[in-house]
MARTI-487643 format. One record per residue (C-alpha): residue number from 0; x negated, y, z negated. Coordinates in pm, 1 decimal. Example, Ala and Ser with C-alpha at 12.3 -4.5 7.8 and 13.67 -1.06 7.14 Angstrom:
BEGIN
> 0;-1230.0;-450.0;-780.0
> 1;-1367.0;-106.0;-714.0
//
This chain:
BEGIN
> 0;-1950.7;-2536.6;34.0
> 1;-2039.0;-2291.2;310.7
> 2;-2410.8;-2361.1;260.3
> 3;-2356.2;-2738.1;285.0
> 4;-2171.6;-2700.5;615.2
> 5;-2445.9;-2475.8;753.0
> 6;-2719.2;-2721.6;646.3
> 7;-2543.5;-3009.6;821.6
> 8;-2502.4;-2807.4;1141.1
> 9;-2864.2;-2695.2;1133.5
> 10;-2984.7;-3051.5;1078.6
> 11;-2787.9;-3173.9;1379.1
> 12;-2899.9;-2888.4;1602.7
> 13;-3267.1;-2896.1;1500.6
> 14;-3272.3;-3271.0;1550.9
> 15;-3139.4;-3227.8;1901.1
> 16;-3438.1;-3011.1;1991.6
> 17;-3663.3;-3315.5;1967.7
> 18;-3502.3;-3444.8;2284.6
> 19;-3550.2;-3120.6;2474.7
> 20;-3827.1;-3069.4;2724.1
> 21;-4121.7;-2838.7;2686.4
> 22;-3976.2;-2496.9;2602.3
> 23;-4034.1;-2180.2;2799.5
> 24;-4192.5;-1925.2;2564.1
> 25;-4158.3;-1547.2;2589.8
> 26;-4281.1;-1281.8;2349.9
> 27;-4097.0;-978.3;2218.8
> 28;-4153.1;-718.0;1954.0
> 29;-4088.7;-374.4;1811.3
> 30;-4315.4;-107.1;1669.9
> 31;-4226.1;233.5;1535.8
> 32;-4389.6;484.8;1308.3
> 33;-4210.3;785.0;1162.0
> 34;-4355.2;1089.1;990.1
> 35;-4074.6;1213.1;766.0
> 36;-4080.9;1554.9;602.3
> 37;-3851.3;1760.9;384.2
> 38;-3862.7;2082.2;185.5
> 39;-3625.1;2235.6;-69.8
> 40;-3373.7;1951.6;-100.1
> 41;-3241.0;2113.9;-420.5
> 42;-3163.5;2433.0;-222.1
> 43;-3374.3;2639.3;-463.4
> 44;-3704.2;2787.3;-346.4
> 45;-3791.4;2875.9;-707.7
> 46;-3873.6;2508.1;-762.2
> 47;-4140.7;2318.4;-573.7
> 48;-4004.9;2011.7;-400.2
> 49;-4086.4;1849.8;-68.1
> 50;-4293.0;1576.3;87.6
> 51;-4431.4;1430.8;407.8
> 52;-4474.9;1055.9;435.7
> 53;-4515.6;784.1;695.9
> 54;-4279.2;494.1;749.3
> 55;-4380.8;207.6;976.6
> 56;-4220.8;-105.7;1118.7
> 57;-4401.4;-371.3;1321.8
> 58;-4275.6;-713.5;1425.7
> 59;-4356.6;-975.6;1684.7
> 60;-4120.4;-1245.5;1798.8
> 61;-4116.0;-1563.5;2002.2
> 62;-3817.3;-1673.4;2205.6
> 63;-3824.1;-2041.5;2295.9
> 64;-3591.0;-2155.7;2574.0
> 65;-3537.1;-2531.5;2564.1
> 66;-3299.7;-2534.5;2858.0
> 67;-2937.0;-2642.6;2861.8
> 68;-2846.5;-2317.7;2681.8
> 69;-3056.0;-2393.9;2371.6
> 70;-3284.0;-2113.5;2253.6
> 71;-3455.1;-2016.6;1931.3
> 72;-3582.0;-1677.0;1816.9
> 73;-3835.6;-1633.2;1535.5
> 74;-3953.2;-1284.0;1437.6
> 75;-4214.1;-1199.6;1174.6
> 76;-4316.1;-854.0;1066.7
> 77;-4338.0;-591.6;797.0
> 78;-4195.8;-248.2;725.1
> 79;-4220.5;29.9;470.8
> 80;-4436.7;312.4;341.2
> 81;-4804.5;224.0;363.9
> 82;-5093.9;413.9;207.7
> 83;-5308.1;202.8;-24.7
> 84;-5674.5;299.7;-42.9
> 85;-5876.4;24.3;133.7
> 86;-6147.9;25.9;-136.0
> 87;-5994.4;134.2;-466.7
> 88;-5641.6;6.0;-407.5
> 89;-5502.2;336.4;-533.7
> 90;-5199.9;504.1;-381.6
> 91;-4891.3;353.3;-226.3
> 92;-4667.1;504.8;-487.8
> 93;-4356.5;408.8;-293.3
> 94;-4403.4;34.1;-238.1
> 95;-4131.3;-145.4;-50.0
> 96;-4039.5;-515.3;-43.8
> 97;-4093.5;-527.4;330.8
> 98;-4463.8;-446.2;325.7
> 99;-4571.5;-810.3;325.6
> 100;-4534.0;-991.6;655.8
> 101;-4230.9;-1220.9;637.9
> 102;-3967.8;-1385.9;854.0
> 103;-3725.7;-1114.4;964.0
> 104;-3525.6;-1326.1;1207.5
> 105;-3511.7;-1701.0;1267.6
> 106;-3213.2;-1855.3;1438.2
> 107;-3105.2;-2123.6;1680.0
> 108;-2865.7;-2035.6;1959.3
> 109;-2644.0;-2274.7;2154.5
> 110;-2488.1;-2112.8;2462.0
> 111;-2175.8;-2227.7;2646.7
> 112;-2098.5;-2527.2;2431.6
> 113;-1926.5;-2799.3;2635.6
> 114;-1937.7;-2568.2;2941.0
> 115;-1710.6;-2316.8;2768.2
> 116;-1761.9;-1946.2;2684.2
> 117;-1826.2;-2058.1;2325.3
> 118;-2170.7;-1984.0;2179.2
> 119;-2301.6;-2074.2;1835.2
> 120;-2584.8;-1914.0;1636.7
> 121;-2718.1;-2011.1;1294.8
> 122;-3003.9;-1879.1;1084.4
> 123;-3129.4;-1534.9;991.1
> 124;-3010.7;-1270.2;1236.2
> 125;-2953.7;-897.6;1273.8
> 126;-2605.0;-747.8;1242.0
> 127;-2483.4;-437.1;1425.4
> 128;-2117.2;-376.8;1506.0
> 129;-1957.6;-38.0;1551.2
> 130;-2092.6;259.3;1355.0
> 131;-2106.7;117.6;1002.7
> 132;-2141.6;-262.7;1002.7
> 133;-2521.1;-259.9;1020.0
> 134;-2786.8;-452.4;826.8
> 135;-3037.7;-167.7;857.3
> 136;-3245.8;-323.1;1133.3
> 137;-3536.5;-433.1;913.0
> 138;-3433.9;-766.0;758.9
> 139;-3173.9;-991.8;912.4
> 140;-2891.6;-1167.4;729.0
> 141;-2858.2;-1542.6;677.8
> 142;-2544.9;-1682.3;834.8
> 143;-2372.7;-1849.8;1125.2
> 144;-2132.1;-1735.2;1391.3
> 145;-1938.3;-1832.7;1698.0
> 146;-1944.8;-1569.7;1969.5
> 147;-1893.1;-1532.1;2340.1
> 148;-1792.6;-1317.2;2632.1
> 149;-1551.9;-1348.1;2922.5
> 150;-1431.9;-1102.8;3184.5
> 151;-1148.6;-987.3;2958.2
> 152;-1261.9;-1042.4;2598.9
> 153;-1570.9;-1055.3;2376.4
> 154;-1553.2;-1215.7;2034.8
> 155;-1769.5;-1256.8;1726.5
> 156;-1655.3;-1479.0;1436.1
> 157;-1916.3;-1472.7;1162.0
> 158;-2008.4;-1572.9;809.8
> 159;-2302.7;-1402.1;638.5
> 160;-2467.0;-1487.6;308.4
> 161;-2548.3;-1135.2;188.1
> 162;-2684.7;-1252.4;-148.3
> 163;-2809.2;-1599.0;-240.5
> 164;-2780.8;-1586.1;-620.0
> 165;-2852.8;-1951.3;-690.1
> 166;-3072.0;-2132.0;-444.1
> 167;-3375.5;-2348.2;-513.9
> 168;-3447.0;-2186.6;-851.3
> 169;-3136.5;-2356.3;-995.1
> 170;-3181.5;-2697.7;-832.0
> 171;-3134.9;-2975.0;-1087.8
> 172;-3079.2;-2732.7;-1373.1
> 173;-2796.1;-2729.8;-1623.0
> 174;-2741.1;-2354.9;-1607.2
> 175;-2423.8;-2224.0;-1451.5
> 176;-2517.0;-2105.6;-1104.3
> 177;-2424.8;-1740.7;-1031.4
> 178;-2185.0;-1683.6;-744.5
> 179;-2317.9;-1574.0;-406.1
> 180;-2208.2;-1268.6;-210.6
> 181;-2049.3;-1371.1;119.5
> 182;-1915.1;-1167.6;408.6
> 183;-1672.3;-1308.5;663.2
> 184;-1587.0;-1115.5;975.3
> 185;-1405.1;-1121.8;1307.8
> 186;-1465.0;-865.3;1582.1
> 187;-1262.5;-908.2;1902.9
> 188;-1307.2;-674.7;2201.5
> 189;-1053.6;-663.2;2482.6
> 190;-1188.3;-522.6;2812.3
> 191;-962.0;-351.8;3063.7
> 192;-1012.8;-179.3;3400.7
> 193;-1349.9;-348.6;3451.0
> 194;-1471.4;-241.6;3108.4
> 195;-1370.3;125.9;3134.2
> 196;-1138.1;66.4;2839.0
> 197;-1248.0;-141.4;2539.6
> 198;-1021.7;-206.1;2243.2
> 199;-1171.2;-386.0;1943.1
> 200;-965.8;-486.3;1638.7
> 201;-1177.4;-623.3;1352.1
> 202;-1156.0;-771.2;1003.5
> 203;-1412.2;-822.8;726.6
> 204;-1382.7;-981.8;384.1
> 205;-1655.5;-965.9;119.7
> 206;-1622.3;-1192.1;-181.3
> 207;-1804.6;-1272.5;-502.5
> 208;-1723.3;-1351.7;-867.2
> 209;-1895.7;-1374.6;-1204.9
> 210;-1798.8;-1587.8;-1503.9
> 211;-1915.5;-1366.4;-1790.1
> 212;-1891.5;-1427.1;-2162.0
> 213;-1531.0;-1352.5;-2246.7
> 214;-1404.9;-1262.6;-1901.6
> 215;-1404.6;-1348.9;-1530.6
> 216;-1478.9;-1082.3;-1267.8
> 217;-1372.8;-1124.7;-905.6
> 218;-1441.0;-874.7;-627.4
> 219;-1266.6;-916.8;-293.5
> 220;-1266.9;-601.9;-79.5
> 221;-1133.7;-631.4;273.9
> 222;-1169.1;-411.6;582.2
> 223;-915.7;-397.2;864.7
> 224;-980.6;-163.9;1153.3
> 225;-999.2;-98.3;1522.6
> 226;-1225.1;78.2;1769.4
> 227;-1151.3;219.9;2115.2
> 228;-1420.1;307.5;2370.5
> 229;-1310.1;481.1;2688.4
> 230;-1493.9;581.9;3004.2
> 231;-1210.7;720.9;3220.9
> 232;-1437.4;910.2;3462.0
> 233;-1807.6;910.1;3541.4
> 234;-2009.3;1073.5;3263.6
> 235;-1720.9;1103.1;3015.3
> 236;-1717.6;881.8;2705.9
> 237;-1455.0;878.1;2430.5
> 238;-1487.9;680.4;2106.4
> 239;-1236.6;637.3;1827.5
> 240;-1239.1;417.1;1520.2
> 241;-1026.0;376.7;1207.1
> 242;-1096.3;142.1;917.2
> 243;-880.4;75.2;611.9
> 244;-1005.1;-90.9;294.6
> 245;-781.5;-319.5;91.4
> 246;-817.5;-607.9;-149.7
> 247;-900.0;-572.1;-516.7
> 248;-1155.8;-598.6;-794.3
> 249;-1016.0;-785.3;-1094.2
> 250;-1123.9;-864.4;-1450.5
> 251;-944.2;-1145.1;-1638.8
> 252;-1011.6;-1159.7;-2013.3
> 253;-1006.0;-1486.2;-2207.2
> 254;-884.3;-1298.4;-2513.5
> 255;-506.8;-1271.9;-2478.4
> 256;-508.7;-950.5;-2680.8
> 257;-698.0;-773.2;-2406.1
> 258;-520.3;-648.9;-2094.5
> 259;-647.4;-779.0;-1762.6
> 260;-763.6;-509.9;-1522.5
> 261;-729.1;-480.4;-1144.5
> 262;-828.0;-201.7;-907.8
> 263;-698.3;-193.2;-551.2
> 264;-930.6;-74.6;-274.2
> 265;-774.8;206.1;-67.9
> 266;-1070.1;364.6;114.3
> 267;-1056.0;487.5;473.2
> 268;-1302.7;563.6;751.0
> 269;-1228.3;748.8;1075.0
> 270;-1436.9;846.5;1376.2
> 271;-1356.1;1052.6;1682.8
> 272;-1624.6;1137.1;1939.5
> 273;-1642.8;1276.6;2291.4
> 274;-1943.7;1326.6;2517.3
> 275;-1972.6;1439.0;2876.6
> 276;-2277.9;1426.4;3102.5
> 277;-2187.9;1541.7;3456.9
> 278;-2349.2;1298.8;3704.2
> 279;-2488.5;1583.1;3916.7
> 280;-2619.9;1804.3;3633.7
> 281;-2902.7;1747.4;3381.4
> 282;-2690.5;1856.4;3085.5
> 283;-2456.5;1699.5;2833.6
> 284;-2211.0;1828.9;2576.8
> 285;-2029.7;1652.4;2297.7
> 286;-1856.3;1664.5;1964.1
> 287;-1751.6;1431.8;1684.9
> 288;-1558.1;1405.9;1360.6
> 289;-1630.6;1147.2;1089.3
> 290;-1438.1;1092.3;766.2
> 291;-1551.1;868.1;478.4
> 292;-1288.2;895.8;206.0
> 293;-1361.7;981.4;-154.8
> 294;-1193.3;857.3;-470.5
> 295;-925.3;1085.5;-611.9
> 296;-957.3;1114.4;-989.6
> 297;-696.3;1261.0;-1223.0
> 298;-780.5;1420.6;-1556.9
> 299;-594.6;1472.8;-1884.0
> 300;-554.9;1810.0;-2055.3
> 301;-893.9;1767.7;-2223.8
> 302;-1070.9;1708.7;-1892.3
> 303;-1121.5;1334.9;-1938.5
> 304;-1064.7;1107.2;-1636.3
> 305;-748.5;900.6;-1654.7
> 306;-746.4;524.2;-1583.9
> 307;-668.1;450.1;-1221.5
> 308;-561.3;125.9;-1054.1
> 309;-667.4;249.2;-708.2
> 310;-1011.2;325.1;-564.8
> 311;-992.8;546.0;-255.5
> 312;-1371.3;568.2;-209.1
> 313;-1487.0;414.5;118.6
> 314;-1790.5;187.1;145.4
> 315;-1915.4;-22.5;437.2
> 316;-1901.1;-404.2;429.4
> 317;-2281.8;-438.9;409.2
> 318;-2355.3;-99.8;242.8
> 319;-2555.1;-29.6;557.8
> 320;-2642.7;301.9;722.7
> 321;-2392.8;498.6;925.9
> 322;-2555.3;483.5;1268.6
> 323;-2383.8;781.2;1439.5
> 324;-2502.7;634.8;1767.4
> 325;-2872.6;640.8;1668.9
> 326;-2884.0;968.7;1859.0
> 327;-3224.1;1055.2;1707.4
> 328;-3364.8;698.5;1703.9
> 329;-3264.3;675.3;1336.2
> 330;-2928.3;628.9;1161.6
> 331;-2736.0;912.1;999.4
> 332;-2616.1;1261.9;1076.7
> 333;-2838.7;1571.2;1077.3
> 334;-3209.7;1511.0;1001.5
> 335;-3208.9;1737.5;694.7
> 336;-2898.2;1565.3;556.7
> 337;-3061.1;1224.6;613.8
> 338;-3351.6;1324.3;388.2
> 339;-3111.0;1374.6;96.1
> 340;-2965.3;1022.9;123.6
> 341;-3079.3;705.5;-51.5
> 342;-3410.6;592.5;103.3
> 343;-3350.4;844.1;384.6
> 344;-3114.6;586.7;537.3
> 345;-2759.4;729.3;510.6
> 346;-2618.2;423.7;334.9
> 347;-2239.4;408.8;314.8
> 348;-2263.0;261.0;-33.1
> 349;-2125.5;358.4;-376.7
> 350;-2470.0;470.6;-496.3
> 351;-2542.0;705.1;-203.1
> 352;-2359.9;1020.3;-308.2
> 353;-2462.1;1217.7;1.2
> 354;-2324.6;963.6;252.8
> 355;-1989.9;886.9;88.7
> 356;-1686.2;1104.3;14.8
> 357;-1790.1;1296.8;323.4
> 358;-1636.2;1479.0;620.4
> 359;-1862.1;1567.3;913.5
> 360;-1790.0;1782.3;1219.7
> 361;-2053.9;1779.9;1492.8
> 362;-2109.3;1969.3;1814.8
> 363;-2403.2;1912.3;2048.8
> 364;-2550.6;2016.1;2380.7
> 365;-2836.5;1847.1;2562.2
> 366;-3070.2;1873.1;2857.1
> 367;-3226.2;1568.0;3022.7
> 368;-3465.4;1563.6;3315.7
> 369;-3642.6;1239.2;3399.2
> 370;-3823.2;1111.6;3088.7
> 371;-3767.9;1437.2;2895.7
> 372;-3471.6;1512.0;2669.8
> 373;-3379.9;1808.5;2451.6
> 374;-3070.6;1824.0;2231.6
> 375;-2929.4;2078.5;1988.9
> 376;-2674.0;1992.1;1718.2
> 377;-2467.6;2171.7;1460.9
> 378;-2316.1;1981.8;1167.4
> 379;-2049.1;2099.5;924.1
> 380;-2041.0;1897.5;600.4
> 381;-1770.4;1887.6;334.1
> 382;-1649.0;1658.1;59.8
> 383;-1338.7;1459.1;145.4
> 384;-1210.1;1496.0;-212.2
> 385;-1308.0;1731.0;-493.0
> 386;-1140.2;1810.6;-828.1
> 387;-921.2;2118.5;-857.8
> 388;-1124.9;2434.4;-873.8
> 389;-1427.6;2285.4;-693.6
> 390;-1520.2;2397.3;-343.5
> 391;-1552.3;2119.6;-83.5
> 392;-1778.1;2306.0;165.0
> 393;-2127.0;2150.2;169.5
> 394;-2263.3;2383.7;432.7
> 395;-2392.2;2383.6;788.2
> 396;-2697.8;2226.8;950.5
> 397;-2860.3;2330.1;1278.2
> 398;-3081.1;2059.4;1430.9
> 399;-3305.9;2018.2;1732.2
> 400;-3427.3;1692.2;1888.9
> 401;-3674.5;1636.0;2170.7
> 402;-3806.4;1310.0;2317.8
> 403;-4029.2;1196.5;2600.9
> 404;-4040.5;839.6;2733.7
> 405;-4360.1;712.1;2893.5
> 406;-4311.7;460.8;3178.3
> 407;-3966.8;370.1;3043.4
> 408;-4137.8;190.3;2755.1
> 409;-4271.3;416.1;2478.8
> 410;-4062.9;701.8;2338.5
> 411;-4217.6;980.8;2132.7
> 412;-4012.3;1254.4;1977.4
> 413;-3937.1;1485.2;1694.2
> 414;-3635.0;1632.1;1520.5
> 415;-3581.5;1895.3;1253.1
> 416;-3279.0;2033.6;1073.5
> 417;-3211.8;2360.9;892.8
> 418;-2935.3;2308.5;633.9
> 419;-2765.1;2612.0;482.2
> 420;-2577.3;2486.0;173.1
> 421;-2210.9;2562.6;103.8
> 422;-2025.7;2661.1;-211.9
> 423;-1996.5;2298.0;-325.9
> 424;-2361.0;2316.3;-439.1
> 425;-2330.0;2659.8;-603.0
> 426;-2403.8;3024.5;-528.4
> 427;-2712.5;3209.4;-401.7
> 428;-2886.3;2895.6;-277.0
> 429;-3164.8;2861.8;-21.6
> 430;-3171.2;2648.0;296.2
> 431;-3332.7;2305.9;324.4
> 432;-3558.2;2183.6;606.9
> 433;-3598.0;1817.0;695.6
> 434;-3678.8;1590.6;987.3
> 435;-3924.4;1348.3;1139.3
> 436;-4173.8;1287.1;1420.1
> 437;-4180.7;938.7;1568.5
> 438;-4315.7;690.0;1820.6
> 439;-4101.2;391.8;1921.0
> 440;-4174.6;95.7;2146.7
> 441;-3993.3;-229.6;2203.2
> 442;-4074.8;-505.6;2447.6
//
């Protein structure tokens, strides 16, 4: 039903473009290349593990302005690990689905509908809200949203089709079409004292189902949260965010002899961050705390896990990376920690064991002079929940970041982390080193 509504809206809007005048065309794009490296991710120097590889992203976009508030953005590009021999075709042992050039964004935007602060966008678009509602920045998400901004409030009311599990492959067939994965969201930001105080309550609901042989599975997690951003005095920034998961995952059996199953989502995310950059000094200091809850499991006397009707593990609505402010031009916490996460991307997803069930304490100090910046960080990692008798301390990472921006356009930089593991990983372990060098340009 949602797809039918979107198709009708797109047909109406695209048809209206035929009556527009000659559009004004502007170009835009992004290019970055990262040289990632890591050594001793198993914290044991007796084994040989480590790598250095390149990751590249390049896209080019066209923004067409048709006047009367009607614009369209189309972006094509590719991303991934490249390295295939130009003659033999050998290599490229880590192929990625983004290596072929494809449409990364394509949407139509209607601004100030009926001379109101109401805007509408439909198509494939990027998603970034807060610290952990993020599509990853490579491929956009298909969807539609109403959004806008006034002097006192910003709003974003969206629907995203995260997975199209039917589509043209099933057209005209007799097979039962698998259910799609949809995400609905509302993010409202109230602005006070000329924007010095921003309060943003939000809500997300992700839904899908599957009619399997003998049972029906429905998954409906929900996120309810709020974010506060404060700038009470010049140079001081305070950020706070709390998110609660709710909803349930349910299995209904057709066989009446089997007991239906339901698990309630109870995960929690919390962020607290402060940073201060005195206006008259080229320094900055800051600190942060992040909590991503883990699932508490109880065991019987034989050590077997007991059935549980609650899941306290936190996951993000899109399973995207935890941005942590992109402080090093890449999502995630310390650079060594990032290189232990799935795809080196710090995904807040059930399959990324290094980015979930996690507590992080950060302290940082920086120096900035013109186009040059230097920043030092310390991170303390621990598990949010561990079984009895297991240590939660994951250790400490010291990190250094430096960047230089040429003509306010091209940023080059490098970061490295030295992670000393804690007792959670065992005894008599060795440190890990990880980080990246990079060049980043957007226009």
